[in-house]
C-alpha positions as CSV (number, residue, x, y, z in Angstrom):
1,M,0.0,0.0,0.0
2,F,2.9,2.4,0.8
3,H,6.5,2.1,-0.2
4,G,9.9,3.8,-0.5
5,T,11.0,6.9,1.4
6,M,8.4,8.4,3.7
7,T,9.5,11.3,5.9
8,A,8.7,11.6,9.6
9,L,8.2,15.4,9.5
10,V,9.5,17.9,12.0
11,T,6.9,20.5,13.2
12,P,8.3,24.0,12.9
13,F,7.4,26.4,15.7
14,S,7.5,30.1,16.0
15,N,6.7,32.0,19.2
16,G,5.1,28.9,20.7
17,K,2.8,28.1,17.8
18,I,3.0,26.0,14.7
19,D,4.8,27.9,12.0
20,E,2.4,27.2,9.1
21,E,4.5,29.0,6.5
22,A,7.6,27.1,7.3
23,F,5.7,23.8,7.6
24,R,4.2,24.3,4.1
25,A,7.5,25.1,2.6
26,H,9.1,22.0,4.2
27,L,6.3,19.9,2.8
28,E,6.8,21.3,-0.6
29,R,10.5,20.7,-0.4
30,Q,9.8,17.1,0.4
31,I,7.5,16.7,-2.5
32,E,10.0,18.3,-4.9
33,A,12.7,15.9,-3.7
34,G,10.5,13.0,-4.7
35,V,9.6,11.4,-1.4
36,D,6.9,8.7,-1.5
37,G,5.0,9.8,1.6
38,V,4.9,12.1,4.6
39,V,4.1,11.5,8.2
40,P,3.0,14.6,10.2
41,A,2.4,14.7,14.0
42,G,4.6,11.7,14.9
43,T,7.5,11.5,17.3
44,T,9.7,13.6,15.0
45,G,6.9,16.1,14.9
46,E,6.9,16.5,18.7
47,A,3.5,15.0,18.9
48,A,3.9,14.5,22.7
49,T,3.7,18.2,23.2
50,L,1.1,19.1,20.6
51,S,-2.4,20.0,21.9
52,F,-5.3,18.1,20.3
53,D,-6.1,21.1,18.2
54,E,-2.4,21.5,17.1
55,H,-2.3,17.8,16.3
56,K,-5.3,18.3,14.0
57,Q,-3.7,21.5,12.6
58,A,-0.5,19.7,11.6
59,I,-2.4,17.0,9.8
60,A,-4.7,19.4,8.1
61,I,-1.8,21.5,6.8
62,A,-0.1,18.4,5.5
63,V,-3.2,17.1,3.7
64,D,-3.9,20.5,2.2
65,Q,-0.3,21.2,1.0
66,V,0.3,17.7,-0.3
67,A,-3.0,17.7,-2.2
68,G,-3.0,14.1,-3.0
69,R,0.5,14.0,-4.6
70,V,1.8,11.4,-2.1
71,P,0.1,9.6,0.9
72,V,-0.2,11.4,4.2
73,I,0.2,9.0,7.1
74,A,-0.9,10.9,10.2
75,G,0.6,10.2,13.6
76,T,-2.3,9.4,15.9
77,G,-0.7,7.4,18.7
78,S,-1.1,7.8,22.4
79,N,-0.8,5.7,25.6
80,N,-4.5,6.4,26.1
81,T,-6.6,4.1,23.8
82,A,-9.6,6.4,23.8
83,E,-7.4,9.4,22.8
84,S,-5.8,7.3,20.0
85,I,-9.3,6.5,18.7
86,E,-10.2,10.2,18.8
87,L,-7.0,11.3,17.0
88,T,-7.4,8.6,14.4
89,R,-11.0,9.5,13.8
90,A,-9.9,13.1,13.4
91,A,-7.2,12.1,10.9
92,K,-9.7,10.3,8.8
93,E,-12.1,13.3,8.8
94,L,-9.2,15.6,7.8
95,G,-8.4,13.4,4.8
96,A,-5.3,11.5,5.9
97,D,-4.6,8.3,3.9
98,A,-3.5,6.3,6.9
99,A,-2.6,6.5,10.5
100,L,0.6,5.6,12.4
101,L,0.1,4.5,16.0
102,I,2.8,3.9,18.6
103,S,2.5,1.2,21.2
104,P,1.3,2.6,24.5
105,Y,4.2,4.1,26.5
106,Y,4.6,4.6,30.3
107,N,1.6,2.4,31.2
108,K,3.7,-0.8,30.6
109,P,0.9,-3.0,29.2
110,T,1.2,-6.7,28.7
111,Q,1.4,-8.1,25.1
112,D,-2.4,-8.7,25.4
113,G,-2.9,-5.1,26.4
114,I,-0.9,-3.9,23.5
115,Y,-2.9,-6.2,21.1
116,Y,-6.3,-5.0,22.4
117,H,-5.1,-1.3,22.3
118,Y,-4.3,-1.5,18.6
119,K,-7.4,-3.7,17.9
120,A,-9.7,-1.2,19.6
121,V,-8.5,1.6,17.4
122,A,-8.7,-0.5,14.2
123,D,-12.2,-1.6,15.1
124,A,-13.3,1.9,15.8
125,V,-11.9,3.8,12.7
126,H,-12.1,2.4,9.2
127,L,-8.7,3.8,8.0
128,P,-5.5,2.0,7.1
129,Q,-3.3,1.8,10.1
130,L,0.4,1.1,10.8
131,I,1.4,-0.1,14.2
132,Y,4.8,1.0,15.5
133,N,7.4,-0.9,17.5
134,V,10.0,1.4,19.1
135,P,11.1,-0.2,22.4
136,G,13.5,2.7,23.2
137,R,10.5,5.0,23.5
138,T,7.8,2.7,24.9
139,N,9.6,0.4,27.3
140,S,7.9,-2.5,25.6
141,N,8.8,-4.8,22.7
142,L,6.0,-5.7,20.3
143,L,6.8,-9.4,20.0
144,P,6.5,-11.4,16.7
145,E,3.6,-13.4,18.0
146,T,1.6,-10.3,18.9
147,V,2.3,-8.7,15.5
148,G,1.2,-12.0,14.0
149,R,-2.1,-11.7,15.8
150,L,-2.5,-8.1,14.8
151,S,-1.9,-8.9,11.2
152,H,-5.3,-10.6,11.1
153,V,-7.1,-7.4,12.3
154,A,-8.9,-5.5,9.6
155,N,-7.5,-2.0,8.9
156,I,-4.0,-2.9,10.2
157,V,-2.0,-2.9,7.0
158,G,1.6,-2.5,8.2
159,I,4.2,-2.0,10.9
160,K,7.0,0.5,11.4
161,D,9.8,-1.4,13.1
162,A,12.5,0.6,14.8
163,T,14.2,-2.2,16.7
164,A,17.1,-2.5,14.3
165,D,17.0,-6.2,15.2
166,M,17.1,-8.2,11.9
167,E,16.6,-11.5,13.7
168,Q,13.4,-10.3,15.3
169,L,12.3,-8.8,12.1
170,A,12.6,-12.1,10.3
171,H,10.6,-13.9,13.0
172,T,7.9,-11.1,12.8
173,M,7.7,-11.4,9.1
174,A,7.3,-15.1,9.3
175,A,4.5,-14.7,11.9
176,C,2.6,-12.4,9.6
177,D,3.0,-14.5,6.5
178,G,2.6,-11.6,4.1
179,R,-0.6,-10.2,5.6
180,I,0.9,-6.8,6.4
181,E,3.8,-4.7,5.0
182,F,6.9,-3.7,6.9
183,Y,8.6,-0.3,7.1
184,S,11.9,0.5,8.7
185,G,12.0,3.0,11.5
186,D,15.7,3.0,11.8
187,D,17.7,5.0,9.1
188,A,20.9,3.2,9.8
189,T,19.6,-0.2,8.8
190,V,17.3,0.5,5.9
191,L,19.4,-1.6,3.5
192,P,19.3,-4.9,5.5
193,F,15.7,-4.2,6.4
194,M,14.6,-4.0,2.8
195,A,16.8,-6.9,1.8
196,L,14.7,-9.0,4.2
197,G,11.5,-7.8,2.4
198,G,10.7,-4.4,3.9
199,H,8.8,-2.0,1.7
200,G,10.6,1.2,2.7
201,V,11.4,3.5,5.6
202,I,9.7,6.2,7.7
203,S,12.7,8.3,8.0
204,V,14.1,11.1,10.2
205,V,17.2,11.9,8.1
206,S,15.0,12.4,5.0
207,N,13.9,15.7,6.5
208,I,17.2,17.1,5.3
209,A,18.5,14.4,2.8
210,P,15.3,13.1,1.1
211,K,17.0,12.6,-2.3
212,T,19.7,10.4,-0.9
213,M,17.4,8.3,1.1
214,K,15.2,7.9,-1.9
215,V,18.2,6.8,-3.9
216,L,18.6,4.1,-1.3
217,T,15.0,2.9,-1.2
218,D,14.6,3.1,-5.0
219,A,17.8,1.1,-5.6
220,M,16.7,-1.6,-3.1
221,R,13.3,-1.9,-4.8
222,A,15.0,-2.2,-8.2
223,G,17.5,-4.8,-6.9
224,H,20.5,-2.5,-7.4
225,L,22.5,-3.5,-4.3
226,H,25.7,-1.6,-5.0
227,E,23.9,1.7,-5.6
228,A,21.9,1.1,-2.4
229,R,25.0,0.3,-0.4
230,D,26.7,3.4,-1.6
231,A,23.8,5.5,-0.4
232,Q,23.5,3.8,2.9
233,F,27.3,4.3,3.6
234,C,27.0,7.9,2.4
235,M,24.5,8.7,5.1
236,R,26.4,6.8,7.9
237,E,27.8,9.8,9.7
238,L,24.6,11.9,9.1
239,N,22.5,9.1,10.6
240,E,24.8,9.0,13.6
241,V,24.5,12.7,14.4
242,M,20.7,12.6,13.9
243,F,20.5,10.5,17.0
244,M,23.3,11.8,19.2
245,Q,20.5,13.3,21.3
246,S,16.9,12.5,21.5
247,N,15.0,12.8,18.2
248,P,14.0,15.4,17.0
249,I,16.6,17.6,18.7
250,P,19.4,17.1,16.1
251,V,17.2,17.1,13.0
252,K,15.4,20.2,13.9
253,A,18.8,21.9,14.5
254,A,19.8,20.7,11.1
255,C,16.7,22.3,9.5
256,C,17.5,25.5,11.4
257,L,21.1,25.5,10.1
258,L,19.8,25.2,6.6
259,G,17.7,28.3,7.1
260,W,14.4,26.4,6.7
261,M,12.8,27.1,10.1
262,K,13.6,28.3,13.6
263,G,15.2,25.8,15.9
264,E,12.4,26.3,18.5
265,M,11.4,23.3,20.5
266,R,9.1,22.6,23.4
267,L,10.1,21.7,26.9
268,P,11.2,19.3,28.1
269,L,13.3,19.1,24.8
270,M,16.0,21.6,24.5
271,P,17.7,22.9,21.3
272,L,21.1,21.5,20.3
273,H,24.0,23.7,21.3
274,G,27.7,23.7,22.0
275,A,30.0,20.9,20.8
276,P,27.1,18.7,19.5
277,L,25.8,21.5,17.3
278,Q,29.3,22.1,15.9
279,L,29.6,18.4,15.2
280,L,26.3,18.4,13.3
281,R,27.4,21.5,11.4
282,D,30.7,19.7,10.4
283,V,29.0,16.5,9.3
284,M,26.5,18.4,7.2
285,A,29.2,20.5,5.6
286,G,31.1,17.3,4.6
287,F,28.0,15.4,3.4
288,R,28.3,14.2,-0.2
289,G,24.9,12.8,-1.0
290,A,22.4,13.5,-3.7
291,E,21.9,17.0,-2.2
292,K,24.2,19.6,-0.7
293,L,23.7,20.3,3.0
294,E,25.5,23.6,3.5
295,P,24.8,25.1,6.9
296,L,24.3,28.9,7.1
297,D,27.1,30.8,8.8
298,S,24.8,32.3,11.4
């Protein structure tokens, strides 16, 4: 249903509010670079600190600006099942093509609890839905057997897997037996993920290097391993600095260095500064991918 390079979008802020002009420009930049989809209001979009109205605003802006040119997969996850249903229903009403839902965090549910959380949302809202396994954020691991159960649920069409665990990925794929599609949530392991049968990536680094990530995913889909490997290695240092602090701190700093938006973040996240910011600047200046990343002097 979805494939290739899909960008987990940052949310630009200005004076405490969503910077609609900068957000629309960022969306247009992504479309022009050839991405295969966009994901507003996810982790990278600082969804945890968006109000419900802002959440809807981010999705509405994305749907309007994209205007059907690529799929819009709206982040609608929460550790509150009722809230996830409400957000997913709103995303459908706003015209999103699908929803991305994270496993409940902080509550520490059992595997059964996680299963029934996702099933409740899927049963309540007739919209294609991707489940999301990111143990570093949720303190839970969506086990292969649980994903296999969820693959039988109507409206659940895929999973974003950010474990970077290829052995678990293989077990999960076997448990699903082709019923759902798989998307990487880890930029550093897109090549092996797709080699195992993944359909693409929901990417952080493609906020600033969409063309290079698309080279990688297009090459893997075409079976051009050498070209894909070159792109994966080309992004190695960039991928490292994108996660030297909690996402989206570095990627938003990168967007700011490029002059695309302010580096404004919401507490408890703090803007990148000092030596890490200089390291990011240096890596960007030395990047030799399909696009130039030349930080502004200021």
